[in-house]
TORDREN-277328 format. One record per residue (C-alpha): x, y, z. Coordinates in pm, whole numbers, plus 32768, in hexadecimal, padded with zeros to 4 digits. Example, Ala and Ser with C-alpha at 12.3 -4.5 7.8 and 13.67 -1.06 7.14 Angstrom:
2
<site <84CE,7E3E,830C>>
<site <8557,7F96,82CA>>
REM end
This chain:
506
<site <1995,F23E,6CEE>>
<site <19DA,F0CD,6D2A>>
<site <1AF8,F042,6C5B>>
<site <1AA8,EF0A,6B8E>>
<site <1BE4,EE37,6B85>>
<site <1C13,ED18,6A91>>
<site <1CDE,EBFF,6B2E>>
<site <1DEB,EB9B,6A32>>
<site <1EB3,EAB2,6B11>>
<site <1FEC,EAF8,6BDF>>
<site <2129,EBC7,6BC3>>
<site <228A,EB3C,6BDB>>
<site <2281,EB81,6D53>>
<site <213B,EAC1,6D82>>
<site <205D,EBF3,6DAC>>
<site <1F0E,EC0B,6CF9>>
<site <1F2A,EC9A,6B99>>
<site <1DFE,ED77,6B51>>
<site <1D86,EE55,6A37>>
<site <1CA2,EF82,6A63>>
<site <1B7B,EF39,6980>>
<site <1AFB,F0A0,696B>>
<site <1C58,F11D,6915>>
<site <1C74,F00E,680C>>
<site <1B32,F089,6767>>
<site <1BD4,F1E0,6742>>
<site <1D34,F17C,66DD>>
<site <1D1B,F034,6614>>
<site <1E00,EF01,661C>>
<site <1F01,EE5B,6537>>
<site <1F74,ECF3,656F>>
<site <209E,EC66,64B0>>
<site <213D,EB0C,64B1>>
<site <21AA,E9FA,63C5>>
<site <20CE,E8CC,6385>>
<site <20BB,E7FC,64C3>>
<site <2113,E91B,65AB>>
<site <1FB8,E91C,664C>>
<site <1F0F,EA47,65A3>>
<site <1DC1,E998,6579>>
<site <1DD2,E91C,66E1>>
<site <1E13,EA82,6755>>
<site <1CF3,EB06,6682>>
<site <1C0E,E9FB,670F>>
<site <1C73,EA54,6874>>
<site <1C2C,EBC8,6841>>
<site <1AE0,EB8A,6793>>
<site <1A6B,EA8E,6899>>
<site <1AC4,EB73,69BA>>
<site <1A16,ECA1,691D>>
<site <18E6,EBF3,6882>>
<site <1803,EC54,69A2>>
<site <186C,EDC2,699E>>
<site <1872,EE37,6835>>
<site <17D3,EDE4,66E5>>
<site <18C1,ED22,6604>>
<site <18EF,ECD7,6492>>
<site <19F8,EBD6,6432>>
<site <1A7F,EBCC,62CE>>
<site <1ADD,EA5A,62BB>>
<site <1B91,E9E6,617E>>
<site <1BB7,E879,61EE>>
<site <1A75,E837,62AE>>
<site <1B32,E812,63F8>>
<site <1A46,E8EC,64C5>>
<site <18F2,E85C,6469>>
<site <18F6,E7A6,65B9>>
<site <18A4,E8F8,6658>>
<site <1741,E8C2,65DD>>
<site <1703,E7A4,66D2>>
<site <17C1,E833,67FB>>
<site <1777,E9A9,67E6>>
<site <164E,E9C3,66F9>>
<site <1702,EA66,65D2>>
<site <163E,EA59,648C>>
<site <1707,E9AF,6377>>
<site <16F2,EA6F,622E>>
<site <175C,E997,6106>>
<site <1805,EA84,6012>>
<site <1798,E9DF,5ECA>>
<site <169C,EAF5,5E8D>>
<site <1687,EC28,5DB5>>
<site <1731,ED6B,5E29>>
<site <15DB,EE0F,5E4E>>
<site <1563,ECF3,5F2E>>
<site <1698,ED0A,600A>>
<site <1671,EE84,6027>>
<site <1503,EE61,608F>>
<site <155C,ED55,618D>>
<site <1671,EE33,621B>>
<site <157C,EF53,6241>>
<site <148B,EE78,6303>>
<site <15A8,EDF8,63DB>>
<site <1601,EF58,644B>>
<site <1496,EFB6,647A>>
<site <1449,EE8E,655E>>
<site <15A4,EE6A,65FE>>
<site <15CE,ECFD,659E>>
<site <1723,EC58,65C1>>
<site <177F,EB98,6484>>
<site <1887,EAC2,63D9>>
<site <18B9,EB07,6265>>
<site <191C,E9AD,61E6>>
<site <19F8,E9C7,60AE>>
<site <1A64,E85A,60AD>>
<site <1A85,E7B6,5F58>>
<site <1A94,E8F9,5E8D>>
<site <1BC6,E95D,5DC6>>
<site <1C91,EA8B,5E35>>
<site <1BF9,EB86,5D44>>
<site <1A94,EB23,5D9C>>
<site <1AEB,EB33,5F0F>>
<site <1B6C,EC95,5EDD>>
<site <1A32,ED06,5E29>>
<site <194A,EC65,5F2A>>
<site <1A05,ECF6,6054>>
<site <1A0B,EE4E,5FB1>>
<site <1894,EE4C,5F71>>
<site <1853,EDDF,60D8>>
<site <1940,EEDE,6175>>
<site <18B6,EFF6,609C>>
<site <1757,EF97,610B>>
<site <17C2,EFB7,6279>>
<site <1879,F0FC,6230>>
<site <1755,F19D,6174>>
<site <164F,F152,627E>>
<site <156A,F26C,62EF>>
<site <15FC,F352,63FA>>
<site <14F0,F2E4,64F1>>
<site <1585,F185,64EA>>
<site <16F1,F1DD,6531>>
<site <1705,F0FE,6664>>
<site <185D,F082,66DA>>
<site <18C5,EF50,6611>>
<site <1A04,EE82,660C>>
<site <1A68,EE12,64AB>>
<site <1B60,ECF1,64AE>>
<site <1C10,ECA7,6364>>
<site <1CE7,EB6E,635E>>
<site <1DF3,EB4D,624F>>
<site <1DD7,ECC1,6207>>
<site <1EE9,ECB2,60FE>>
<site <1DE5,EC0E,601A>>
<site <1CFE,ED3B,602E>>
<site <1E04,EE51,6042>>
<site <1F30,EDD4,5F7A>>
<site <2060,EEB2,5F58>>
<site <2083,EE53,5DE7>>
<site <1F89,EDDA,5CE3>>
<site <2009,EC72,5CCD>>
<site <1F2C,EB75,5C1B>>
<site <1DDF,EC28,5C48>>
<site <1D54,ED2E,5B5D>>
<site <1D93,EE9F,5B93>>
<site <1C1F,EEEA,5BB8>>
<site <1BEA,EDE7,5CCB>>
<site <1D1E,EE65,5D84>>
<site <1CAC,EFCF,5D66>>
<site <1B50,EF86,5DEF>>
<site <1BCA,EEA9,5F0C>>
<site <1CE9,EF90,5F6E>>
<site <1BF9,F0B7,5F70>>
<site <1B0A,F003,605B>>
<site <1C26,EF9F,6148>>
<site <1CB2,F100,6143>>
<site <1B5B,F18D,619B>>
<site <1B42,F095,62BB>>
<site <1C94,F0EC,6351>>
<site <1CA3,F261,62FD>>
<site <1B3E,F2E0,630F>>
<site <1A82,F1CC,63C4>>
<site <1AB3,F255,6525>>
<site <19BA,F373,64F4>>
<site <18B9,F274,6480>>
<site <18F2,F192,65AC>>
<site <19BD,F092,64E6>>
<site <1AFD,F014,658B>>
<site <1BE6,EF4B,64AC>>
<site <1CA5,EE24,6539>>
<site <1D7F,ED8C,6428>>
<site <1E76,EC6A,641C>>
<site <1F7C,EC1F,6315>>
<site <208E,EB20,62DD>>
<site <2181,EC20,6251>>
<site <218B,ED98,6284>>
<site <2243,EDBD,6139>>
<site <2112,ED30,6083>>
<site <201C,EE1D,612F>>
<site <1FD7,EF76,609C>>
<site <208C,F07C,616D>>
<site <1F6A,F173,617A>>
<site <1E93,F062,621C>>
<site <1F97,EFED,6318>>
<site <1FFD,F150,6375>>
<site <1EA7,F1A7,6405>>
<site <1EBF,F0A7,651E>>
<site <1F3C,F125,666F>>
<site <1F45,EFD4,6721>>
<site <202D,EEBA,66B9>>
<site <205A,ED4B,6710>>
<site <218A,ECBC,665E>>
<site <21C4,EB45,6650>>
<site <22D2,EA63,65C5>>
<site <2374,EAEF,648A>>
<site <24A0,EA71,63C4>>
<site <24DA,EB58,629A>>
<site <25BD,EC82,62D7>>
<site <24D9,ED7B,6227>>
<site <23AF,ED19,6300>>
<site <247C,ED19,6441>>
<site <2504,EE75,63F0>>
<site <23A9,EEFD,63AA>>
<site <231B,EE60,64E8>>
<site <2438,EEF6,65B3>>
<site <23F4,F04E,651C>>
<site <2283,F039,6579>>
<site <22DA,EFD8,66DF>>
<site <23ED,F0DE,6703>>
<site <24FF,EFD6,6728>>
<site <265D,EFE3,6694>>
<site <26D5,EEF2,658A>>
<site <2794,EE17,6682>>
<site <265D,EDE1,6751>>
<site <25A2,ED78,6616>>
<site <2655,EC28,6620>>
<site <257B,EBC0,6746>>
<site <2454,EB8B,665B>>
<site <2502,EA56,65CE>>
<site <2508,E9B3,6728>>
<site <239A,E9E4,6785>>
<site <22D8,E8A2,67C0>>
<site <217B,E867,672F>>
<site <207C,E929,67F9>>
<site <217E,EA26,6875>>
<site <216B,EB92,6803>>
<site <220A,ECE3,684C>>
<site <2101,EDEB,6899>>
<site <2103,EF65,6881>>
<site <1FF7,F071,686E>>
<site <1F09,F14B,6938>>
<site <1E17,F028,6966>>
<site <1F32,EF38,69CB>>
<site <206E,EFCF,6A5D>>
<site <213C,F10D,6A3F>>
<site <2278,F042,6A05>>
<site <22AF,EEF7,6951>>
<site <2260,EDCF,6A2E>>
<site <225C,EC59,69DD>>
<site <2110,EBA2,6A06>>
<site <209E,EA3B,6A07>>
<site <1F3D,EA11,6980>>
<site <1E4C,E948,6A55>>
<site <1D69,E824,69ED>>
<site <1C2E,E849,691A>>
<site <1AD0,E7B6,6936>>
<site <1A88,E776,67C6>>
<site <1B51,E6BC,66C1>>
<site <1B92,E700,6552>>
<site <1B95,E608,6436>>
<site <1D0A,E62B,6402>>
<site <1E1A,E5DC,64F9>>
<site <1F83,E56F,651D>>
<site <1FD2,E439,644B>>
<site <2006,E2F5,6510>>
<site <20DE,E1D8,6493>>
<site <2035,E088,6462>>
<site <20AC,DF35,63E4>>
<site <208B,DEE7,6273>>
<site <1FA4,DDC7,620C>>
<site <2047,DC71,61FA>>
<site <2017,DC01,6092>>
<site <20F9,DB79,5F84>>
<site <213B,DC48,5E49>>
<site <205E,DB5B,5D7F>>
<site <1F41,DB78,5E78>>
<site <1F61,DCF4,5E81>>
<site <1F5F,DD06,5D03>>
<site <1E24,DC32,5CFE>>
<site <1D7D,DD1B,5DF9>>
<site <1DD8,DE4F,5D2D>>
<site <1D80,DDD9,5BCE>>
<site <1C4C,DD04,5C1A>>
<site <1AFF,DDA1,5C72>>
<site <1A7D,DD35,5DC3>>
<site <192F,DC8B,5DF6>>
<site <18A6,DDBF,5EA5>>
<site <190D,DEAF,5D8F>>
<site <17ED,DF1E,5CAE>>
<site <1821,DEDC,5B3E>>
<site <1734,DFEE,5AD0>>
<site <1730,E154,5B46>>
<site <1681,E158,5C9A>>
<site <154D,E222,5CE7>>
<site <15A9,E374,5D7A>>
<site <15EB,E37A,5EEE>>
<site <1629,E4C5,5F99>>
<site <1754,E4CD,6080>>
<site <169B,E5AA,6171>>
<site <153F,E63B,6147>>
<site <157B,E791,60B2>>
<site <14AA,E89D,6155>>
<site <13D8,E95A,605A>>
<site <1405,EAD2,6059>>
<site <129D,EB0B,60BE>>
<site <12BA,EA1E,61E6>>
<site <1406,EABA,624D>>
<site <136F,EC16,624B>>
<site <1252,EB93,6321>>
<site <134C,EB0A,641D>>
<site <13F4,EC59,644F>>
<site <12B5,ED20,6445>>
<site <118B,ED0E,63B8>>
<site <102F,ECDD,632D>>
<site <0FFD,EC41,61D8>>
<site <0F80,ECF4,60A4>>
<site <0E0C,ED2D,60A1>>
<site <0D47,ED83,5F68>>
<site <0C79,EEC3,5F72>>
<site <0B19,EE9D,5FF1>>
<site <0A15,EE7D,5EDA>>
<site <092A,EF9B,5E90>>
<site <07D9,EF89,5F3A>>
<site <071D,EF8A,5DF1>>
<site <07ED,EE77,5D4E>>
<site <0725,ED45,5CEC>>
<site <0721,EC24,5DE0>>
<site <07F4,EAF6,5D87>>
<site <06C6,EA14,5D5F>>
<site <0634,EAF2,5C4E>>
<site <0727,EA70,5B49>>
<site <079F,E914,5AFE>>
<site <0902,E8A5,5B3A>>
<site <0941,E882,59C3>>
<site <08C6,E9E2,5979>>
<site <099B,EA79,5A8C>>
<site <0AD0,E9BC,5A13>>
<site <0A8F,EA2E,58AD>>
<site <0A7F,EB9A,591C>>
<site <0BC3,EB74,59E2>>
<site <0C6F,EAD8,58B5>>
<site <0BFD,EBF2,57D3>>
<site <0C8A,ECF8,58C3>>
<site <0DD0,EC37,58DE>>
<site <0DE9,EC1E,5762>>
<site <0DBE,ED97,5742>>
<site <0EDA,EDD3,5837>>
<site <0FC0,ECDD,5785>>
<site <0F83,ED81,5632>>
<site <107F,EE8E,5697>>
<site <11DD,EE16,5627>>
<site <127A,EEBB,5759>>
<site <119A,EDF4,5843>>
<site <12A3,ECE2,5848>>
<site <138E,EDCC,5901>>
<site <12AB,EE9F,59DE>>
<site <12A8,EE5A,5B56>>
<site <11A6,ED5F,5BCC>>
<site <1113,EE51,5CCA>>
<site <10DA,EF58,5BBA>>
<site <1030,EE5D,5AD4>>
<site <0F59,EDE1,5BF3>>
<site <0EE3,EF42,5C43>>
<site <0E85,EF6B,5AD4>>
<site <0DCC,EE22,5AE7>>
<site <0D06,EE95,5C1A>>
<site <0CAF,EFDA,5B67>>
<site <0C2B,EF1A,5A3A>>
<site <0B62,EE3B,5B22>>
<site <0AB8,EF66,5BBE>>
<site <0A6E,F001,5A6B>>
<site <09C5,EEBD,59FE>>
<site <090A,EE98,5B46>>
<site <09CA,ED5E,5BA2>>
<site <0A2E,ED0F,5D07>>
<site <0BA5,ED61,5D31>>
<site <0BC8,EC30,5E12>>
<site <0B7C,EB4D,5CEC>>
<site <0CF3,EB1E,5CBA>>
<site <0DD9,EB63,5DE0>>
<site <0F45,EBD3,5DC1>>
<site <0FD0,EA71,5DDE>>
<site <0EE9,E9F2,5CCC>>
<site <0F3C,EB1E,5BF3>>
<site <10B3,EADF,5C19>>
<site <108B,E976,5BA9>>
<site <0FAF,E9D1,5A82>>
<site <10A8,EADF,5A19>>
<site <11D2,E9F2,5A34>>
<site <1125,E8F5,5953>>
<site <10C7,EA00,5856>>
<site <1229,EA86,5846>>
<site <12AB,E926,580A>>
<site <11A3,E8DE,5703>>
<site <1129,E79C,57A5>>
<site <0FEA,E729,584F>>
<site <0FB5,E682,599E>>
<site <0EAA,E589,5937>>
<site <0F27,E423,594B>>
<site <0F18,E372,57FB>>
<site <0F77,E224,5895>>
<site <0FE9,E194,59DF>>
<site <1159,E1E2,59A2>>
<site <1111,E350,5950>>
<site <102F,E36C,5A7F>>
<site <1152,E2F8,5B59>>
<site <1236,E3FC,5ABA>>
<site <1136,E50E,5AFD>>
<site <1118,E49C,5C67>>
<site <1293,E49B,5C8A>>
<site <12A6,E5FD,5C01>>
<site <11D4,E676,5D26>>
<site <12FC,E631,5E0D>>
<site <13BA,E749,5D5D>>
<site <1392,E8BE,5D9B>>
<site <1265,E940,5CDC>>
<site <1331,EA0F,5BE5>>
<site <1405,E8DE,5B88>>
<site <12E9,E7EA,5B4C>>
<site <12AA,E85B,59E7>>
<site <141E,E83C,5992>>
<site <1425,E6D8,5A18>>
<site <12EE,E679,5950>>
<site <1384,E719,5818>>
<site <14B5,E637,583F>>
<site <13D8,E509,588A>>
<site <1306,E541,5753>>
<site <143F,E55D,5678>>
<site <14CE,E421,5717>>
<site <138B,E35C,56F0>>
<site <1377,E3B8,557F>>
<site <14F2,E385,554D>>
<site <1510,E4ED,54D1>>
<site <1658,E5B2,54E8>>
<site <16A1,E640,5640>>
<site <1628,E7AC,565B>>
<site <173C,E8B2,565B>>
<site <1797,E9A0,5774>>
<site <16CB,EAC2,56E6>>
<site <1593,E9E9,56C1>>
<site <15B3,E96E,5829>>
<site <15F1,EACF,58A9>>
<site <14C0,EB56,57EF>>
<site <13EB,EA3D,587F>>
<site <1462,EAB2,59D6>>
<site <1417,EC1E,5984>>
<site <157C,EC99,5959>>
<site <1641,ED3A,583D>>
<site <178C,ECA5,58BB>>
<site <1805,EB5D,581C>>
<site <18D8,EB1E,5952>>
<site <1792,EAF8,5A14>>
<site <1740,E9CE,5932>>
<site <188D,E92B,5989>>
<site <1851,E96D,5AFA>>
<site <16FC,E8C5,5AED>>
<site <178F,E78B,5A52>>
<site <18A3,E77D,5B57>>
<site <17AA,E7BA,5C72>>
<site <16C2,E69F,5C04>>
<site <17E4,E5B2,5BBA>>
<site <187E,E5E2,5D14>>
<site <1733,E583,5DB3>>
<site <1700,E44D,5CDF>>
<site <15DF,E4BE,5C04>>
<site <16A9,E4A1,5AC2>>
<site <17FE,E435,5A46>>
<site <18AB,E51E,594D>>
<site <19C6,E4A2,586F>>
<site <1A93,E533,5751>>
<site <1AF6,E469,561F>>
<site <1C40,E486,5564>>
<site <1BB5,E59A,5485>>
<site <1B5B,E66B,55B4>>
<site <19E5,E62C,558D>>
<site <1912,E5F6,56C4>>
<site <183C,E4C7,5719>>
<site <174D,E4C1,5841>>
<site <16BB,E389,58E4>>
<site <1582,E3A6,59BC>>
<site <15A1,E2ED,5B06>>
<site <14A5,E1DF,5B5B>>
<site <1447,E16D,59FC>>
<site <158E,E1A6,593C>>
<site <14F8,E276,5824>>
<site <161C,E307,5764>>
<site <1630,E436,5680>>
<site <16ED,E43C,553D>>
<site <1836,E4F7,5526>>
<site <17F9,E66D,5520>>
<site <18DD,E79B,551A>>
<site <18DD,E870,5655>>
<site <1904,E9A6,557C>>
<site <1813,E9EA,545A>>
<site <18A9,E9BE,52FF>>
<site <17C6,EACC,5274>>
<site <16C1,EBB4,5309>>
<site <1658,EB2F,545C>>
<site <1529,EA52,543E>>
<site <143E,EAA5,555A>>
<site <1313,E9D1,55BD>>
<site <11C6,EA62,555B>>
<site <10EC,EADE,5675>>
<site <0FAB,EA20,5655>>
<site <0E71,E9ED,5717>>
<site <0EA1,E8ED,582E>>
<site <0D7D,E82D,58B6>>
REM end
């Protein structure tokens, strides 16, 4: 069998430094080095050299590897999705052998851990028929497999550590090969690091990390001092895919570039203290006084579109029965009235606010057939929007020009968030107290108040709203574009949670 060698660069003697890709897939890789040692450059070199040979998934906490999309065709998966969405996407990725970058940029550590865990578990739980070889690169692995709990919650650490342990311990039988990088070995969980058989150790300064690196490479404590003297981009390699004895390597150049890099000194601006104070404390002519209309940093790819990219045909409604009445036999108003009556029947169930959309839609199709109404009268996308508005207790009809603009702006959001946004807009327009976390979560279809807080943060980061807290701890939300502002409202209910009534939405 032909050996596939990944060109890493050169050895200390000037000979080519190569890594056996097939051996790597069986034995996994651990990269260690302090910040600035060249870990990300090394990762980029390995991934670039192997992109044409093996399917890849890159867990990217800083958004440094999204450039692989343009150069190598990787699909960028923005991680601000639900765990179920990420798991479904991961399943499709394994099924269709798509190389991807999971972009976790902008999320706090605990959310990054939960998103990465859901994604890795989706890859791990794929059907046996889809266990194709796949290289999983995890940068800053100490975030996802910390040795101690630290600042994140115990539940997030447990879920993330379990997913990383599955990747490194049990992933080989499922075709998953872990390639992890960390700044400090002491911060990385030992049961995760211990499963790697190949090592690339870069510059390290702390004694505890040098001692652990020396132990992994089979070096004595005196030789461990050499890790302090390594230059950026220089590593010591050992393992069945690299070398049978420790050898120093110099990593070669890369084709793509990340967003981060080594800091470069530049001259400070020439301005007097008075001029600088004026620049700081006086608003510039180009600064907006009011809250600007929302502008997305980058067009977020909808889950449905992302699934289509890695697979796939879109959802198609069941074909109508042959004996169903033709569409021209009933007027548009009559058909809409019958749809509304079916929808009202479904929403009469108090648990409908929390049942999955797909389940409710199947019930809706069943009711349509029982009433001899074409199932295609309301497709899944239209049903999602109607359900979101009903859960939020608001309507979509524009009462005036300003409300029409708000409704149009809501259509830029994911379908299940549109009702929540309109609920906030209605409260802001009428100067009512800001809805609490439980009310927002229920409007989204969740029992968890933390989901309500997440929705506010998600929309605020993308410029749709601005959320503030007054001195009493009450929340005030401003709607971007027209500056409607809610009254001060408590995030937590003072009494029994007040939930919006599910009503008929036209």
